[in-house]
C-alpha positions in Angstrom: 0.0 0.0 0.0 1.2 3.5 -0.9 -0.1 7.1 -0.8 -1.7 6.6 -4.2 -3.7 3.6 -3.2 -5.1 5.4 0.0 -5.7 8.7 -1.9 -7.8 6.7 -4.5 -9.7 5.0 -1.6 -10.3 8.3 0.1 -11.6 10.0 -3.1 -13.8 7.0 -3.8 -15.3 6.9 -0.4 -16.0 10.6 -0.2 -17.4 10.7 -3.7 -19.8 7.8 -3.3 -20.8 9.1 0.2 -21.4 12.6 -1.2 -23.5 11.2 -4.1 -25.9 9.5 -1.7 -27.3 12.9 -1.0 -27.0 14.6 -4.5 -29.6 12.6 -6.4 -32.2 13.0 -3.7 -31.6 16.8 -3.5 -31.8 17.1 -7.3 -34.9 15.0 -7.7 -36.8 16.0 -4.5 -36.3 19.7 -5.2 -38.3 19.4 -8.4 -41.0 17.1 -6.9 -41.5 19.5 -3.9 -41.8 22.3 -6.4 -44.5 20.4 -8.3 -46.4 19.6 -5.2 -46.4 23.2 -4.2 -47.5 24.2 -7.7 -50.5 21.8 -7.4 -51.5 23.4 -4.2 -51.1 26.9 -5.7 -53.3 25.9 -8.6 -56.0 23.8 -6.8 -55.9 25.1 -3.3 -56.3 21.4 -2.1 -54.8 21.2 1.4 -53.3 17.7 0.9 -50.8 19.2 -1.6 -49.7 21.8 1.0 -49.3 19.1 3.6 -47.2 17.0 1.2 -45.1 20.1 0.1 -44.2 20.9 3.8 -43.6 17.2 4.7 -41.4 16.2 1.8 -39.9 19.7 1.8 -38.6 19.1 5.4 -36.9 15.8 4.2 -35.4 17.7 1.3 -33.8 20.3 3.5 -32.2 17.7 5.8 -30.7 16.0 2.8 -29.6 19.3 1.2 -27.7 20.3 4.3 -25.8 17.0 4.5 -25.0 17.2 0.8 -23.4 20.7 1.2 -21.2 19.5 4.0 -19.9 16.4 2.2 -19.4 18.3 -1.1 -17.1 20.9 0.4 -14.8 18.2 1.8 -14.7 16.4 -1.5 -13.4 19.4 -3.3 -10.6 19.9 -0.8 -9.1 16.7 -1.9 -8.0 18.2 -5.3 -5.5 20.3 -3.4 -4.6 17.9 -0.7 -4.1 14.6 -2.4 -4.2 15.4 -6.2 -2.2 18.5 -6.6 -0.4 17.3 -9.7 -3.7 16.6 -11.4 -5.0 20.0 -10.3 -1.9 21.7 -11.7 -2.3 19.9 -15.0 -6.0 20.4 -15.6 -6.8 23.3 -13.4 -7.3 25.8 -16.2 -10.1 23.7 -17.6 -11.5 21.9 -14.6 -11.7 25.1 -12.6 -13.9 27.0 -15.0 -17.1 24.9 -14.8 -16.6 24.3 -11.1 -16.3 28.1 -10.5 -19.5 28.8 -12.5 -21.2 26.0 -10.5 -20.3 27.7 -7.2 -20.8 31.4 -8.3 -24.1 30.8 -10.3 -25.8 27.5 -9.7 -25.1 26.9 -6.0 -25.7 30.6 -5.2 -29.1 30.4 -7.0 -29.9 27.2 -5.2 -28.8 28.2 -1.6 -30.3 31.8 -1.8 -33.7 30.8 -2.9 -33.9 27.8 -0.5 -33.3 30.4 2.2 -36.2 32.5 0.8 -38.4 29.4 0.6 -37.7 28.3 4.2 -38.4 31.6 5.8 -40.9 33.0 3.3 -44.0 31.0 4.3 -46.7 33.6 5.0 -44.2 36.4 4.5 -43.8 36.3 0.7 -46.6 36.6 -1.8 -47.7 33.0 -2.8 -46.4 33.3 -6.4 -43.1 34.7 -5.3 -42.7 31.9 -2.7 -43.5 29.3 -5.3 -41.0 30.9 -7.7 -38.3 30.5 -5.0 -38.6 26.8 -4.8 -38.5 26.5 -8.6 -35.4 28.7 -8.7 -33.8 26.5 -6.1 -34.7 23.4 -8.1 -33.3 24.9 -11.2 -30.1 25.8 -9.4 -29.8 22.2 -8.3 -29.9 20.9 -11.8 -27.6 23.6 -13.2 -25.2 22.6 -10.5 -25.2 19.1 -11.6 -24.6 20.1 -15.2 -21.5 22.1 -14.6 -20.0 19.4 -12.4 -20.8 16.7 -15.0 -19.2 18.9 -17.6 -16.0 18.9 -15.6 -16.1 15.2 -15.1 -16.8 14.6 -18.7 -13.6 16.3 -19.7 -11.8 13.6 -17.7 -13.7 10.9 -19.8 -13.4 12.7 -23.1 -10.9 15.7 -23.2 -12.0 18.4 -25.6 -11.5 22.2 -26.1 -7.9 22.2 -24.9 -4.2 22.1 -25.8 -1.2 21.0 -23.8 1.4 23.7 -23.5 4.8 22.0 -24.2 6.6 24.6 -22.1 4.5 24.3 -18.9 3.3 20.7 -19.4 -0.2 21.9 -18.4 -3.6 21.6 -20.3 -4.9 25.0 -21.3 -8.5 25.8 -22.2 -9.0 26.9 -25.9 -12.8 26.4 -26.3 -15.0 26.6 -23.3 -18.1 26.0 -25.3 -16.6 22.7 -26.5 -16.1 21.7 -22.9 -19.7 22.6 -21.9 -21.1 20.8 -25.0 -18.9 17.7 -24.7 -20.9 14.8 -26.2 -20.2 12.8 -23.0 -21.6 15.6 -20.8 -24.6 16.1 -23.1 -25.8 12.5 -22.5 -24.4 12.0 -19.0 -26.5 14.9 -17.6 -30.0 13.6 -18.6 -28.9 10.1 -17.5 -27.8 11.4 -14.1 -30.9 13.5 -13.7 -33.1 10.6 -14.6 -31.3 8.6 -11.9 -31.9 11.3 -9.4 -35.7 11.3 -10.0 -35.6 7.5 -9.7 -34.2 8.1 -6.2 -36.7 10.9 -5.2 -39.7 9.0 -6.6 -38.7 6.0 -4.6 -38.5 8.0 -1.4 -42.0 9.4 -1.9 -43.3 5.9 -2.3 -41.5 4.5 0.7 -42.7 7.1 3.2 -46.2 7.1 1.8 -46.5 3.4 1.9 -45.3 3.2 5.5 -48.1 5.6 6.6 -50.8 3.9 4.4 -50.1 0.5 5.8 -49.6 1.6 9.4 -52.5 4.1 9.5 -55.2 2.9 7.0 -58.0 5.0 8.5 -56.0 8.3 9.0 -57.6 11.6 7.8 -54.5 12.0 5.8 -54.8 8.8 3.8 -55.8 10.7 0.6 -52.5 12.6 0.8 -50.4 9.5 1.2 -52.3 7.7 -1.5 -51.5 10.5 -3.9 -47.8 10.6 -2.8 -47.6 6.8 -3.4 -49.1 7.0 -6.8 -47.1 10.2 -7.8 -43.9 8.6 -6.6 -44.6 5.4 -8.4 -45.2 7.1 -11.7 -42.1 9.3 -11.3 -40.1 6.1 -10.6 -41.4 4.3 -13.6 -40.9 7.3 -16.0 -37.5 7.9 -14.6 -36.5 4.2 -15.1 -37.5 4.4 -18.7 -35.5 7.7 -19.1 -32.5 6.0 -17.5 -32.7 3.0 -19.9 -33.0 5.3 -23.0 -30.3 7.7 -22.0 -28.1 4.8 -20.8 -28.4 3.2 -24.3 -27.2 6.4 -25.9 -24.4 6.8 -23.4 -23.3 3.2 -24.2 -22.9 4.1 -27.9 -20.9 7.2 -27.1 -18.8 5.3 -24.5 -17.9 2.8 -27.2 -16.7 5.7 -29.4 -14.6 7.6 -26.9 -13.6 4.8 -24.3 -13.9 1.5 -26.1 -11.9 -0.2 -23.3 -14.6 0.8 -20.7 -17.3 -0.9 -22.8 -15.3 -4.0 -23.4 -14.6 -4.1 -19.6 -18.2 -3.7 -18.8 -19.1 -6.7 -20.9 -16.0 -8.9 -20.1 -15.3 -9.0 -23.9 -11.7 -10.1 -24.3 -11.5 -10.5 -28.0 -12.9 -8.3 -30.8 -16.2 -9.6 -32.1 -18.4 -8.7 -35.1 -21.3 -9.2 -34.3 -20.7 -9.1 -30.5 -22.9 -10.9 -28.0 -24.0 -9.3 -24.7 -22.7 -11.2 -21.6 -25.3 -12.1 -19.1 -22.6 -13.9 -17.1 -18.9 -14.2 -17.8 -16.2 -15.9 -15.7 -12.7 -14.9 -16.4 -9.2 -15.9 -15.4 -7.9 -14.5 -12.1 -5.5 -12.1 -13.9 -8.4 -10.9 -16.1 -6.7 -11.7 -19.3 -9.1 -14.3 -20.8 -12.7 -15.6 -20.7 -13.2 -19.0 -19.1 -17.1 -19.3 -19.3 -19.8 -17.0 -20.7 -23.6 -16.9 -21.1 -24.4 -14.5 -23.9 -27.2 -13.0 -26.0 -26.2 -12.9 -29.6 -25.9 -9.5 -31.4 -27.2 -7.5 -28.5 -23.7 -6.0 -27.5 -23.2 -4.9 -31.1 -26.5 -3.1 -31.1 -25.9 -1.5 -27.6 -22.4 -0.3 -28.6 -22.8 0.7 -32.2 -26.5 0.7 -33.0 -26.0 -2.0 -35.5 -26.7 -5.7 -34.6 -23.8 -6.7 -36.7 -21.4 -3.9 -35.6 -17.8 -4.5 -34.4 -17.0 -4.1 -30.8 -13.3 -4.2 -29.8 -12.1 -6.6 -27.1 -9.9 -6.0 -24.0 -6.9 -7.8 -25.3 -6.8 -6.1 -28.6 -7.4 -2.6 -27.1 -4.5 -3.3 -24.6 -2.1 -4.0 -27.4 -3.3 -0.9 -29.3 -2.9 1.3 -26.2 0.5 -0.1 -25.3 1.7 0.7 -28.8 0.1 4.2 -28.7 0.9 5.3 -25.1 3.9 3.1 -24.2 4.4 -0.1 -22.2 2.1 -0.8 -19.3 -1.4 -2.1 -18.5 -4.4 0.0 -19.7 -7.0 -2.5 -18.5 -9.2 -1.6 -15.6 -10.1 -4.1 -12.9 -12.5 -6.4 -14.9 -14.6 -7.8 -12.1 -15.2 -4.4 -10.7 -16.4 -2.8 -14.0 -18.3 -6.0 -15.1 -20.3 -6.4 -11.8 -20.8 -2.7 -11.1 -22.4 -2.3 -14.5 -24.8 -5.1 -13.8 -25.6 -3.9 -10.2 -26.3 -0.5 -11.7 -28.9 -1.9 -14.0 -30.3 -4.5 -11.7 -31.0 -2.3 -8.7 -32.7 0.3 -10.9 -34.9 -2.3 -12.5 -35.8 -3.6 -9.1 -37.0 -0.1 -7.9 -39.2 0.1 -11.1 -40.7 -3.3 -10.4 -41.7 -2.3 -6.8 -43.2 0.9 -8.3 -45.4 -1.3 -10.5 -46.5 -3.4 -7.6 -47.4 -0.3 -5.6 -49.6 1.1 -8.4 -51.2 -2.4 -8.8 -52.0 -2.4 -5.1 -54.0 0.9 -5.4 -56.0 -0.1 -8.4 -59.7 0.9 -8.2 -59.3 3.0 -5.2 -57.8 0.3 -3.0 -55.6 1.1 0.0 -52.4 -1.1 0.2 -52.4 -3.4 3.3 -49.7 -6.0 2.5 -46.8 -6.0 4.9 -44.7 -7.7 2.3 -45.3 -4.7 0.0 -44.5 -2.4 2.9 -41.2 -4.1 3.4 -40.4 -3.8 -0.4 -41.4 -0.2 -0.3 -39.1 0.6 2.6 -36.2 -0.9 0.8 -37.1 0.8 -2.4 -35.1 4.1 -2.0 -32.0 2.1 -1.2 -32.1 0.4 -4.6 -31.7 3.4 -6.9 -29.2 4.9 -4.4 -27.2 1.7 -4.9 -27.7 1.9 -8.7 -26.4 5.5 -8.7 -23.4 4.5 -6.6 -22.4 1.5 -8.7 -22.9 3.6 -11.8 -20.3 6.1 -10.6 -18.0 3.3 -9.5 -18.3 1.9 -13.0 -17.7 5.3 -14.6 -14.6 6.1 -12.6 -13.1 2.7 -12.4 -13.7 1.9 -16.0 -11.5 4.9 -17.0 -8.5 3.6 -15.2 -5.6 3.8 -15.4 -6.3 7.3 -16.7 -7.3 10.2 -14.6 -7.7 12.2 -17.8 -8.2 9.7 -20.6 -5.3 9.6 -23.0 -3.5 12.6 -21.3 -2.6 11.8 -17.6 -2.3 8.5 -15.8 -3.8 8.4 -12.3 -0.5 7.6 -10.7 0.9 10.8 -12.2 -1.9 13.0 -10.6 -1.3 12.3 -6.9 0.4 14.8 -4.7 4.1 14.0 -4.5 4.7 15.9 -1.2 1.9 14.0 0.7 3.1 11.0 2.6 1.2 7.7 3.2 0.7 8.6 6.9 -0.8 12.0 6.1 -3.2 10.5 3.5 -4.1 7.7 5.8 -4.8 10.1 8.7 -7.1 12.3 6.7 -8.8 9.2 5.2 -9.5 7.8 8.6 -10.7 11.1 10.1 -13.0 11.9 7.1 -14.5 8.4 7.1 -15.2 8.5 10.9 -16.8 12.0 10.5 -18.9 10.7 7.6 -20.0 7.7 9.6 -21.2 10.1 12.3 -23.0 12.3 9.8 -24.7 9.3 8.3 -26.1 8.4 11.7 -27.4 11.9 12.1 -28.8 12.0 8.6 -30.7 8.6 9.0 -32.1 9.6 12.4 -33.4 12.9 11.3 -35.0 11.5 8.1 -36.6 8.7 10.1 -37.8 11.0 12.8 -39.5 13.5 10.4 -40.7 10.8 8.1 -42.5 8.9 10.9 -44.0 12.2 12.1 -46.1 12.3 8.9 -47.7 15.3 7.2 -48.1 18.4 9.4 -51.4 19.5 11.0 -52.4 22.7 9.3 -55.1 23.6 11.9 -54.4 27.2 13.1 -53.0 27.4 16.6 -55.5 29.5 18.8 -52.6 30.4 21.1 -50.8 32.4 18.3 -51.8 36.1 18.3 -52.3 37.0 14.6 -52.5 40.8 15.6 -48.7 41.0 15.9 -46.6 41.8 13.0 -45.1 38.8 11.1 -41.7 40.1 11.8 -42.1 39.2 15.5 -42.9 35.6 14.8 -40.0 33.1 15.4 -38.3 31.5 12.4 -38.8 27.8 12.8 -37.9 24.6 10.9 -41.6 23.7 10.9 -42.2 26.8 8.8 
């Protein structure tokens, strides 16, 4: 073990942990805005209750996401200074815009939304949550544009005197074809998570409190969340198919590693299950679907998909001696877990809709158990998707330009990296406990009671009222 190994583990742990909060924030911000819009247009009290209920869960998650995201960015300077020095001119631009525009828009209007109940005009208050939701999605785009440069470098040149990558076309970076398809794919995955959370919480209250006065609100939330989950699952599949074709063009090794394809095939078969040698150099057993991989990778059922061994020989000749093959079991199984967990969430959403047909209220405890697990499935799918994306690019930190081993900070010792890794992991574990307890506490509490409190004297000016998390 050396500093490089620990630095990679630290970045992997902090990235996956941070991304547990990101998709829920992105998706839930829009769903809460939709719920408030329904209340604004119809005046139906159940929509207001759901807005405040799920809005509280959104705020808890947003706060945790901000904390973990700040720590993640510190690592560029701490553990990956050589990488930051090489690509900072390019990588810094979209991240700066994300912080100055998108995050500023998001955080400012979230503040107005939290403290603007009964203080701002209804339309302006509604506009504030929509502005926050737009900010969340814009933030995702700029961050994905930066990451997409690592997958498919465009709009730059390497200065031979300084050895640094310099930005030549910012528009090309923002319109990178990898970013253009990764963004909708990521957003669809975010709505998959948010829809699943709506279903899980609503199902818990429906099964536990069937005769509650708030049953109509929970029934709507369960149906709405289920439809969001199903539509999102379809969007994930469609965008994922396009992403696979682009990946085959710009990172053929990643596609080959995802399928455990060792030799070039035309047509290529999709691997349902492949068992390879321990060193990952050859296939021992495979269960395949003919022509499917060719269609997924090229759009042509008879298209050519290059294999791992052939690509390794090509890269060795192009970039010099060394291994350019990622860890095949990791890419192969993370790709399948990503798909499998997402499909499982969609299947549960179908069951929830079926259980409510013809006005019925769900009563099955087995369905309740499935519903409670449901949000964890797309969260796992998102995590495995990022593991596949980043591990499949290895050994490159910037594909074709910089190897991961060359990006680590040279002045940081193993002890220093190990110390920060241990400290951050322990802090994140504590934050995870806080997050889960807060979410469970407020989720179990149910939708708020909107009955006016007679003890409050409305004759006083609004400015004298205390600002409270309960709005």
